[in-house]
A tleap script that builds the chain and sets N, CA, C and O, in Angstrom:
source leaprc.protein.ff14SB
mol = sequence {
  NMET ASN THR GLN ALA PRO LEU PHE THR PRO
  ARG PRO ASP GLY ALA TYR ASP ILE SER ALA
  PRO GLY VAL LEU LEU ILE LEU ALA ASP HIE
  LEU TYR GLY GLU ASP ASN ASP HIE ILE SER
  GLN ALA GLY PHE ASN LEU ILE SER GLU ALA
  LEU ALA LYS LEU PHE LYS ALA ALA SER ALA
  GLY GLY PHE VAL GLN GLY ASP ILE LEU MET
  THR LEU LEU VAL ARG GLY GLU VAL SER GLN
  ARG VAL LYS THR MET ALA VAL GLN ALA CYS
  ALA ALA ALA GLY ASP LYS ALA ILE THR GLU
  LEU PHE THR THR LEU ARG SER LYS VAL ARG
  CARG
}
set mol.1.N position { -2.377 24.886 0.890 }
set mol.1.CA position { -2.893 24.330 -0.405 }
set mol.1.C position { -2.538 22.643 -0.511 }
set mol.1.O position { -1.344 22.356 -0.427 }
set mol.2.N position { -3.337 21.730 -0.656 }
set mol.2.CA position { -3.204 20.402 -0.847 }
set mol.2.C position { -3.267 20.100 -2.464 }
set mol.2.O position { -4.295 20.253 -3.123 }
set mol.3.N position { -1.876 19.597 -3.063 }
set mol.3.CA position { -1.922 19.460 -4.455 }
set mol.3.C position { -1.406 17.808 -4.259 }
set mol.3.O position { -0.632 17.365 -5.107 }
set mol.4.N position { -1.789 17.048 -3.290 }
set mol.4.CA position { -1.479 15.413 -3.831 }
set mol.4.C position { -2.537 15.302 -4.743 }
set mol.4.O position { -3.573 15.966 -4.789 }
set mol.5.N position { -2.129 14.314 -5.521 }
set mol.5.CA position { -3.038 13.224 -6.231 }
set mol.5.C position { -4.019 12.633 -5.470 }
set mol.5.O position { -3.706 12.330 -4.319 }
set mol.6.N position { -5.242 12.379 -5.887 }
set mol.6.CA position { -5.969 11.161 -5.238 }
set mol.6.C position { -5.848 10.200 -5.588 }
set mol.6.O position { -5.926 9.683 -6.702 }
set mol.7.N position { -5.514 9.665 -4.074 }
set mol.7.CA position { -5.637 7.803 -4.018 }
set mol.7.C position { -6.568 7.309 -5.027 }
set mol.7.O position { -6.074 7.040 -6.122 }
set mol.8.N position { -7.815 7.139 -4.868 }
set mol.8.CA position { -8.926 6.321 -5.305 }
set mol.8.C position { -9.642 7.653 -6.181 }
set mol.8.O position { -10.187 8.633 -5.673 }
set mol.9.N position { -9.446 7.346 -7.743 }
set mol.9.CA position { -10.024 7.895 -8.983 }
set mol.9.C position { -11.714 7.665 -9.188 }
set mol.9.O position { -11.776 6.543 -8.687 }
set mol.10.N position { -12.593 7.861 -9.438 }
set mol.10.CA position { -13.588 7.013 -9.564 }
set mol.10.C position { -13.848 7.113 -11.143 }
set mol.10.O position { -13.846 8.232 -11.655 }
set mol.11.N position { -14.031 6.180 -11.789 }
set mol.11.CA position { -14.342 6.626 -13.305 }
set mol.11.C position { -15.501 6.344 -13.883 }
set mol.11.O position { -16.119 5.556 -13.168 }
set mol.12.N position { -16.276 6.715 -15.167 }
set mol.12.CA position { -17.540 6.369 -15.310 }
set mol.12.C position { -17.901 5.336 -15.506 }
set mol.12.O position { -18.952 5.416 -16.143 }
set mol.13.N position { -17.577 4.147 -15.283 }
set mol.13.CA position { -17.744 2.960 -15.533 }
set mol.13.C position { -18.351 2.131 -14.019 }
set mol.13.O position { -18.761 0.972 -13.956 }
set mol.14.N position { -18.248 3.155 -12.863 }
set mol.14.CA position { -18.136 2.513 -11.692 }
set mol.14.C position { -16.912 2.169 -11.015 }
set mol.14.O position { -16.859 2.275 -9.789 }
set mol.15.N position { -15.924 1.770 -11.681 }
set mol.15.CA position { -14.923 1.163 -11.048 }
set mol.15.C position { -14.161 2.205 -10.478 }
set mol.15.O position { -14.759 3.276 -10.372 }
set mol.16.N position { -12.734 2.154 -9.999 }
set mol.16.CA position { -11.661 3.314 -9.651 }
set mol.16.C position { -10.569 3.084 -10.347 }
set mol.16.O position { -10.657 2.181 -11.179 }
set mol.17.N position { -9.398 3.728 -10.235 }
set mol.17.CA position { -8.436 3.938 -10.703 }
set mol.17.C position { -7.882 4.223 -9.415 }
set mol.17.O position { -8.186 5.186 -8.712 }
set mol.18.N position { -6.886 3.153 -9.096 }
set mol.18.CA position { -6.032 3.302 -7.432 }
set mol.18.C position { -4.796 3.460 -7.615 }
set mol.18.O position { -4.186 2.574 -8.214 }
set mol.19.N position { -4.049 4.720 -7.113 }
set mol.19.CA position { -2.578 4.929 -7.268 }
set mol.19.C position { -2.155 4.047 -6.404 }
set mol.19.O position { -2.991 3.365 -5.810 }
set mol.20.N position { -0.746 3.876 -6.150 }
set mol.20.CA position { 0.429 3.072 -5.595 }
set mol.20.C position { -0.127 3.545 -4.379 }
set mol.20.O position { -1.076 2.815 -4.093 }
set mol.21.N position { 0.016 4.332 -3.634 }
set mol.21.CA position { -0.733 4.666 -2.204 }
set mol.21.C position { -1.881 4.344 -1.973 }
set mol.21.O position { -2.086 4.255 -0.763 }
set mol.22.N position { -2.630 4.152 -2.517 }
set mol.22.CA position { -4.055 3.468 -2.715 }
set mol.22.C position { -3.837 1.947 -2.480 }
set mol.22.O position { -4.444 1.265 -1.655 }
set mol.23.N position { -2.970 1.568 -3.251 }
set mol.23.CA position { -3.278 0.067 -3.008 }
set mol.23.C position { -2.420 -0.126 -1.651 }
set mol.23.O position { -2.866 -1.086 -1.024 }
set mol.24.N position { -1.470 0.412 -1.093 }
set mol.24.CA position { -0.384 0.287 -0.136 }
set mol.24.C position { -1.108 0.313 0.688 }
set mol.24.O position { -0.743 -0.555 1.481 }
set mol.25.N position { -2.768 1.226 1.369 }
set mol.25.CA position { -3.476 1.358 1.805 }
set mol.25.C position { -4.605 0.220 2.158 }
set mol.25.O position { -5.062 0.042 3.287 }
set mol.26.N position { -4.988 -0.557 0.923 }
set mol.26.CA position { -5.598 -1.334 0.909 }
set mol.26.C position { -5.259 -2.889 1.043 }
set mol.26.O position { -6.006 -3.857 1.184 }
set mol.27.N position { -3.870 -2.787 0.949 }
set mol.27.CA position { -3.131 -3.983 1.444 }
set mol.27.C position { -3.120 -4.022 2.964 }
set mol.27.O position { -3.367 -4.902 3.788 }
set mol.28.N position { -2.759 -2.804 3.032 }
set mol.28.CA position { -2.814 -3.057 4.812 }
set mol.28.C position { -4.185 -2.909 5.665 }
set mol.28.O position { -4.109 -3.027 6.888 }
set mol.29.N position { -5.431 -2.654 5.054 }
set mol.29.CA position { -6.672 -2.900 5.407 }
set mol.29.C position { -6.800 -4.471 5.491 }
set mol.29.O position { -7.087 -5.084 6.519 }
set mol.30.N position { -6.553 -5.012 4.301 }
set mol.30.CA position { -6.719 -6.140 3.820 }
set mol.30.C position { -6.368 -7.052 5.217 }
set mol.30.O position { -7.223 -7.735 5.780 }
set mol.31.N position { -4.636 -6.911 5.774 }
set mol.31.CA position { -4.084 -7.519 6.973 }
set mol.31.C position { -4.881 -6.715 8.315 }
set mol.31.O position { -5.487 -7.320 9.200 }
set mol.32.N position { -4.767 -5.640 8.256 }
set mol.32.CA position { -5.159 -5.222 9.877 }
set mol.32.C position { -6.826 -5.053 9.953 }
set mol.32.O position { -7.314 -5.723 10.864 }
set mol.33.N position { -7.482 -4.526 9.414 }
set mol.33.CA position { -8.616 -4.249 9.485 }
set mol.33.C position { -9.711 -5.140 10.110 }
set mol.33.O position { -9.681 -6.351 10.332 }
set mol.34.N position { -10.777 -4.148 10.358 }
set mol.34.CA position { -11.865 -5.367 11.167 }
set mol.34.C position { -12.174 -6.527 10.754 }
set mol.34.O position { -12.195 -7.580 11.391 }
set mol.35.N position { -12.474 -6.282 9.410 }
set mol.35.CA position { -12.727 -7.652 8.630 }
set mol.35.C position { -11.556 -8.401 7.844 }
set mol.35.O position { -11.318 -8.454 6.637 }
set mol.36.N position { -11.048 -8.838 8.705 }
set mol.36.CA position { -9.474 -9.725 7.817 }
set mol.36.C position { -9.814 -10.929 8.195 }
set mol.36.O position { -8.890 -11.723 8.018 }
set mol.37.N position { -11.076 -11.552 8.793 }
set mol.37.CA position { -11.262 -12.948 8.852 }
set mol.37.C position { -11.020 -13.583 7.987 }
set mol.37.O position { -10.519 -14.703 8.088 }
set mol.38.N position { -11.351 -12.957 6.806 }
set mol.38.CA position { -11.922 -13.765 5.089 }
set mol.38.C position { -10.304 -14.073 4.484 }
set mol.38.O position { -10.070 -14.990 3.698 }
set mol.39.N position { -9.428 -13.282 4.923 }
set mol.39.CA position { -7.720 -13.632 4.465 }
set mol.39.C position { -7.520 -15.018 4.480 }
set mol.39.O position { -8.081 -15.538 5.444 }
set mol.40.N position { -6.978 -15.724 3.827 }
set mol.40.CA position { -6.123 -17.244 3.689 }
set mol.40.C position { -4.919 -16.813 4.440 }
set mol.40.O position { -4.550 -15.643 4.543 }
set mol.41.N position { -4.277 -17.950 5.006 }
set mol.41.CA position { -2.924 -17.852 5.574 }
set mol.41.C position { -1.945 -17.741 4.452 }
set mol.41.O position { -1.005 -17.024 4.796 }
set mol.42.N position { -1.822 -18.213 3.183 }
set mol.42.CA position { -1.384 -17.909 2.317 }
set mol.42.C position { -1.241 -16.218 1.491 }
set mol.42.O position { -0.247 -15.711 0.971 }
set mol.43.N position { -2.607 -15.682 1.633 }
set mol.43.CA position { -2.995 -14.741 1.430 }
set mol.43.C position { -2.258 -13.542 1.961 }
set mol.43.O position { -1.940 -12.551 1.303 }
set mol.44.N position { -1.926 -13.853 3.789 }
set mol.44.CA position { -1.743 -13.134 4.652 }
set mol.44.C position { -0.378 -13.028 4.085 }
set mol.44.O position { 0.078 -11.978 3.632 }
set mol.45.N position { 0.178 -14.020 4.122 }
set mol.45.CA position { 1.831 -14.070 3.695 }
set mol.45.C position { 2.366 -13.291 2.424 }
set mol.45.O position { 3.436 -12.698 2.285 }
set mol.46.N position { 1.292 -13.466 1.515 }
set mol.46.CA position { 1.807 -12.861 0.249 }
set mol.46.C position { 1.425 -11.081 0.452 }
set mol.46.O position { 2.036 -10.211 -0.168 }
set mol.47.N position { 0.596 -10.869 1.182 }
set mol.47.CA position { 0.396 -9.134 1.780 }
set mol.47.C position { 1.571 -8.889 2.244 }
set mol.47.O position { 2.318 -8.127 1.629 }
set mol.48.N position { 1.973 -9.522 3.481 }
set mol.48.CA position { 3.065 -9.326 4.432 }
set mol.48.C position { 4.090 -9.199 3.618 }
set mol.48.O position { 4.700 -8.130 3.567 }
set mol.49.N position { 4.478 -10.380 2.774 }
set mol.49.CA position { 5.524 -10.079 1.667 }
set mol.49.C position { 5.874 -8.680 0.908 }
set mol.49.O position { 6.784 -7.880 0.691 }
set mol.50.N position { 4.636 -8.929 0.685 }
set mol.50.CA position { 4.678 -7.273 -0.477 }
set mol.50.C position { 4.768 -5.978 0.419 }
set mol.50.O position { 5.358 -5.051 -0.136 }
set mol.51.N position { 4.282 -5.715 1.752 }
set mol.51.CA position { 3.956 -4.657 2.266 }
set mol.51.C position { 5.973 -4.669 2.733 }
set mol.51.O position { 6.635 -3.694 2.381 }
set mol.52.N position { 6.538 -5.626 3.356 }
set mol.52.CA position { 7.783 -5.546 3.725 }
set mol.52.C position { 8.927 -5.286 2.539 }
set mol.52.O position { 10.035 -4.807 2.783 }
set mol.53.N position { 8.495 -5.661 1.287 }
set mol.53.CA position { 9.240 -5.122 0.296 }
set mol.53.C position { 9.054 -3.738 -0.237 }
set mol.53.O position { 10.031 -3.150 -0.700 }
set mol.54.N position { 7.777 -3.123 -0.206 }
set mol.54.CA position { 7.383 -1.941 0.039 }
set mol.54.C position { 8.017 -1.051 0.573 }
set mol.54.O position { 8.463 -0.020 0.071 }
set mol.55.N position { 8.090 -1.511 1.857 }
set mol.55.CA position { 8.713 -0.609 3.146 }
set mol.55.C position { 10.207 -0.713 2.992 }
set mol.55.O position { 10.888 0.288 3.212 }
set mol.56.N position { 10.785 -1.882 2.621 }
set mol.56.CA position { 12.549 -1.987 2.228 }
set mol.56.C position { 13.026 -0.785 1.061 }
set mol.56.O position { 13.858 0.110 1.211 }
set mol.57.N position { 12.242 -1.088 -0.065 }
set mol.57.CA position { 12.464 0.127 -1.278 }
set mol.57.C position { 12.448 1.267 -0.658 }
set mol.57.O position { 13.438 1.991 -0.758 }
set mol.58.N position { 11.093 1.763 0.277 }
set mol.58.CA position { 11.197 3.054 0.568 }
set mol.58.C position { 12.029 3.374 1.627 }
set mol.58.O position { 12.106 4.548 1.991 }
set mol.59.N position { 12.515 2.701 2.047 }
set mol.59.CA position { 13.452 2.780 2.849 }
set mol.59.C position { 14.743 2.610 2.476 }
set mol.59.O position { 15.680 2.957 3.196 }
set mol.60.N position { 14.866 2.129 1.460 }
set mol.60.CA position { 16.382 2.453 0.879 }
set mol.60.C position { 16.091 3.555 -0.543 }
set mol.60.O position { 16.762 3.690 -1.566 }
set mol.61.N position { 15.181 4.042 -0.231 }
set mol.61.CA position { 14.928 5.454 -1.655 }
set mol.61.C position { 15.199 6.385 -0.233 }
set mol.61.O position { 15.599 7.435 -0.736 }
set mol.62.N position { 15.208 6.578 1.101 }
set mol.62.CA position { 15.391 7.758 1.841 }
set mol.62.C position { 14.030 7.724 2.950 }
set mol.62.O position { 13.955 8.307 4.032 }
set mol.63.N position { 13.277 7.078 2.471 }
set mol.63.CA position { 11.507 7.188 3.580 }
set mol.63.C position { 12.128 6.432 4.854 }
set mol.63.O position { 12.414 5.236 4.916 }
set mol.64.N position { 12.296 7.575 6.031 }
set mol.64.CA position { 12.628 6.792 7.186 }
set mol.64.C position { 11.770 6.949 8.216 }
set mol.64.O position { 12.167 6.813 9.373 }
set mol.65.N position { 10.187 7.325 7.854 }
set mol.65.CA position { 9.252 6.942 8.605 }
set mol.65.C position { 8.282 5.576 8.727 }
set mol.65.O position { 7.193 5.427 9.282 }
set mol.66.N position { 9.168 4.596 7.943 }
set mol.66.CA position { 8.494 3.562 7.907 }
set mol.66.C position { 7.750 2.978 8.969 }
set mol.66.O position { 6.534 2.785 8.958 }
set mol.67.N position { 8.770 2.631 10.147 }
set mol.67.CA position { 8.234 2.016 11.550 }
set mol.67.C position { 6.452 2.526 11.976 }
set mol.67.O position { 5.457 1.906 12.350 }
set mol.68.N position { 6.847 4.369 11.588 }
set mol.68.CA position { 5.369 5.087 12.430 }
set mol.68.C position { 4.291 4.639 11.214 }
set mol.68.O position { 3.162 4.190 11.412 }
set mol.69.N position { 4.771 4.817 10.221 }
set mol.69.CA position { 3.747 4.356 9.106 }
set mol.69.C position { 3.053 2.958 9.225 }
set mol.69.O position { 1.828 2.859 9.142 }
set mol.70.N position { 3.834 1.933 9.413 }
set mol.70.CA position { 3.064 0.588 9.637 }
set mol.70.C position { 2.882 0.497 11.118 }
set mol.70.O position { 2.364 -0.539 11.535 }
set mol.71.N position { 3.268 1.531 12.084 }
set mol.71.CA position { 2.335 1.003 13.071 }
set mol.71.C position { 0.807 1.694 13.020 }
set mol.71.O position { -0.235 1.239 13.493 }
set mol.72.N position { 1.072 3.217 12.129 }
set mol.72.CA position { -0.696 3.606 12.184 }
set mol.72.C position { -1.586 2.698 11.319 }
set mol.72.O position { -2.815 2.694 11.385 }
set mol.73.N position { -0.948 2.034 10.615 }
set mol.73.CA position { -1.529 1.208 9.363 }
set mol.73.C position { -1.916 -0.064 10.128 }
set mol.73.O position { -2.887 -0.679 9.690 }
set mol.74.N position { -1.317 -0.519 11.163 }
set mol.74.CA position { -1.464 -1.587 12.299 }
set mol.74.C position { -2.744 -1.265 12.980 }
set mol.74.O position { -3.754 -1.967 13.014 }
set mol.75.N position { -2.556 -0.125 13.504 }
set mol.75.CA position { -3.946 0.399 14.287 }
set mol.75.C position { -5.235 0.628 13.469 }
set mol.75.O position { -6.368 0.695 13.945 }
set mol.76.N position { -4.797 0.770 11.788 }
set mol.76.CA position { -6.037 0.995 11.305 }
set mol.76.C position { -6.426 2.499 10.966 }
set mol.76.O position { -7.500 2.957 10.576 }
set mol.77.N position { -5.348 3.054 11.208 }
set mol.77.CA position { -5.490 4.903 11.003 }
set mol.77.C position { -5.614 5.242 9.643 }
set mol.77.O position { -4.673 5.009 8.885 }
set mol.78.N position { -6.610 5.741 9.249 }
set mol.78.CA position { -6.300 5.984 7.585 }
set mol.78.C position { -6.626 8.081 7.674 }
set mol.78.O position { -7.510 8.718 7.102 }
set mol.79.N position { -5.820 8.454 8.349 }
set mol.79.CA position { -5.985 9.878 8.404 }
set mol.79.C position { -5.208 10.589 7.377 }
set mol.79.O position { -4.423 9.926 6.700 }
set mol.80.N position { -5.333 11.934 7.161 }
set mol.80.CA position { -4.213 12.668 6.130 }
set mol.80.C position { -3.121 12.051 6.144 }
set mol.80.O position { -2.397 11.705 5.210 }
set mol.81.N position { -2.966 11.849 7.850 }
set mol.81.CA position { -1.394 12.071 7.423 }
set mol.81.C position { -0.768 10.557 7.340 }
set mol.81.O position { 0.439 10.356 7.205 }
set mol.82.N position { -1.512 9.772 7.414 }
set mol.82.CA position { -1.163 8.283 7.011 }
set mol.82.C position { -0.890 8.307 5.420 }
set mol.82.O position { 0.052 7.855 4.769 }
set mol.83.N position { -2.492 9.255 4.885 }
set mol.83.CA position { -2.356 9.026 3.327 }
set mol.83.C position { -1.346 9.757 3.112 }
set mol.83.O position { -0.695 9.161 2.254 }
set mol.84.N position { -0.797 10.759 3.402 }
set mol.84.CA position { 0.360 11.905 2.754 }
set mol.84.C position { 2.109 10.878 2.835 }
set mol.84.O position { 3.119 10.939 2.135 }
set mol.85.N position { 1.707 9.966 4.129 }
set mol.85.CA position { 2.785 9.507 4.144 }
set mol.85.C position { 2.900 8.286 3.301 }
set mol.85.O position { 3.967 8.103 2.715 }
set mol.86.N position { 1.876 7.379 3.161 }
set mol.86.CA position { 1.945 6.113 2.231 }
set mol.86.C position { 2.067 7.034 0.709 }
set mol.86.O position { 2.621 6.488 -0.244 }
set mol.87.N position { 1.575 8.292 0.582 }
set mol.87.CA position { 2.641 8.785 -1.139 }
set mol.87.C position { 3.807 8.910 -0.641 }
set mol.87.O position { 4.574 8.448 -1.486 }
set mol.88.N position { 4.402 9.277 0.266 }
set mol.88.CA position { 5.604 9.538 0.367 }
set mol.88.C position { 6.368 8.382 0.235 }
set mol.88.O position { 7.181 8.480 -0.684 }
set mol.89.N position { 6.392 7.363 0.806 }
set mol.89.CA position { 6.897 5.927 0.972 }
set mol.89.C position { 6.683 5.117 -0.284 }
set mol.89.O position { 7.335 4.086 -0.449 }
set mol.90.N position { 5.689 5.582 -1.293 }
set mol.90.CA position { 5.499 5.185 -2.420 }
set mol.90.C position { 6.737 5.406 -3.458 }
set mol.90.O position { 7.501 4.638 -4.043 }
set mol.91.N position { 6.544 7.057 -3.401 }
set mol.91.CA position { 7.499 8.087 -3.958 }
set mol.91.C position { 9.060 7.582 -3.773 }
set mol.91.O position { 9.802 7.373 -4.732 }
set mol.92.N position { 9.413 7.432 -2.503 }
set mol.92.CA position { 10.397 6.941 -1.993 }
set mol.92.C position { 11.242 5.801 -2.679 }
set mol.92.O position { 12.395 5.632 -3.076 }
set mol.93.N position { 9.488 4.782 -2.572 }
set mol.93.CA position { 10.210 3.604 -3.114 }
set mol.93.C position { 10.587 3.288 -4.825 }
set mol.93.O position { 11.291 2.375 -5.257 }
set mol.94.N position { 9.837 4.407 -5.644 }
set mol.94.CA position { 10.238 4.594 -6.721 }
set mol.94.C position { 9.592 3.869 -7.555 }
set mol.94.O position { 9.226 2.769 -7.139 }
set mol.95.N position { 9.212 4.303 -9.155 }
set mol.95.CA position { 8.283 3.847 -10.009 }
set mol.95.C position { 8.454 2.195 -10.417 }
set mol.95.O position { 7.443 1.557 -10.710 }
set mol.96.N position { 9.852 1.522 -10.416 }
set mol.96.CA position { 10.412 0.756 -10.575 }
set mol.96.C position { 10.237 -0.748 -9.880 }
set mol.96.O position { 10.018 -1.835 -10.414 }
set mol.97.N position { 10.474 -0.278 -8.052 }
set mol.97.CA position { 10.398 -0.824 -7.173 }
set mol.97.C position { 8.701 -1.477 -7.291 }
set mol.97.O position { 8.312 -2.644 -7.336 }
set mol.98.N position { 7.903 -0.111 -7.318 }
set mol.98.CA position { 6.581 -0.631 -7.651 }
set mol.98.C position { 6.074 -1.155 -8.551 }
set mol.98.O position { 5.356 -2.105 -8.240 }
set mol.99.N position { 6.155 -0.910 -9.645 }
set mol.99.CA position { 5.973 -1.545 -10.630 }
set mol.99.C position { 6.219 -3.292 -10.559 }
set mol.99.O position { 5.386 -4.165 -10.807 }
set mol.100.N position { 7.385 -3.425 -10.213 }
set mol.100.CA position { 7.773 -4.757 -9.837 }
set mol.100.C position { 6.923 -5.612 -8.685 }
set mol.100.O position { 6.272 -6.655 -8.739 }
set mol.101.N position { 7.180 -4.846 -7.816 }
set mol.101.CA position { 6.178 -5.707 -6.469 }
set mol.101.C position { 4.933 -5.495 -7.307 }
set mol.101.O position { 4.481 -6.638 -7.241 }
set mol.102.N position { 4.216 -4.940 -7.921 }
set mol.102.CA position { 2.866 -5.421 -8.566 }
set mol.102.C position { 2.670 -6.143 -9.046 }
set mol.102.O position { 1.788 -6.920 -8.681 }
set mol.103.N position { 3.615 -6.379 -10.532 }
set mol.103.CA position { 3.952 -7.317 -11.169 }
set mol.103.C position { 4.194 -8.424 -10.780 }
set mol.103.O position { 3.789 -9.316 -11.524 }
set mol.104.N position { 4.817 -8.793 -9.693 }
set mol.104.CA position { 5.103 -10.271 -8.760 }
set mol.104.C position { 3.811 -10.399 -8.185 }
set mol.104.O position { 3.410 -11.563 -8.208 }
set mol.105.N position { 2.753 -9.289 -7.497 }
set mol.105.CA position { 1.355 -9.369 -6.542 }
set mol.105.C position { 0.844 -10.306 -7.647 }
set mol.105.O position { 0.720 -11.506 -7.406 }
set mol.106.N position { 0.507 -9.730 -9.002 }
set mol.106.CA position { -0.329 -9.936 -9.933 }
set mol.106.C position { 0.000 -11.224 -10.340 }
set mol.106.O position { -0.907 -11.979 -10.688 }
set mol.107.N position { 1.101 -11.573 -10.348 }
set mol.107.CA position { 1.508 -13.053 -10.896 }
set mol.107.C position { 1.272 -14.090 -10.144 }
set mol.107.O position { 0.908 -15.188 -10.564 }
set mol.108.N position { 1.500 -13.737 -8.791 }
set mol.108.CA position { 1.099 -14.653 -7.340 }
set mol.108.C position { -0.362 -15.219 -7.238 }
set mol.108.O position { -0.730 -16.332 -6.864 }
set mol.109.N position { -1.191 -13.999 -7.735 }
set mol.109.CA position { -2.578 -14.008 -7.896 }
set mol.109.C position { -3.539 -14.952 -8.562 }
set mol.109.O position { -4.460 -15.663 -8.157 }
set mol.110.N position { -2.912 -14.665 -9.900 }
set mol.110.CA position { -3.228 -15.607 -10.857 }
set mol.110.C position { -3.000 -16.925 -10.716 }
set mol.110.O position { -3.565 -17.710 -11.476 }
set mol.111.N position { -2.195 -17.343 -9.790 }
set mol.111.CA position { -1.717 -18.357 -10.203 }
set mol.111.C position { -3.100 -19.712 -10.353 }
set mol.111.O position { -2.820 -20.838 -10.762 }
savepdb mol mol.pdb
quit
């Protein structure tokens, strides 16, 4: 039985509520997806730094499959295994680290 919360939840207004693991997958897709030629060098650096911080926090929280998850993300794999690992990585990173990371990203993007 899969009781994992959804990564992307549609809202009545047509937008989505996105969980932290969902954001992780979106950020990885911006860097490594097929359609990544639209991203500037500054954007690439910002997202790379954010992912590195997230993986560092996840490792500090006990997530030991960071290298495997990153390899799968670079390859563009978005299987159930990758989704589960993204959830585990974000859980290990913890709410405080995730909140700080997203706050930093938001402030840098709005400049």
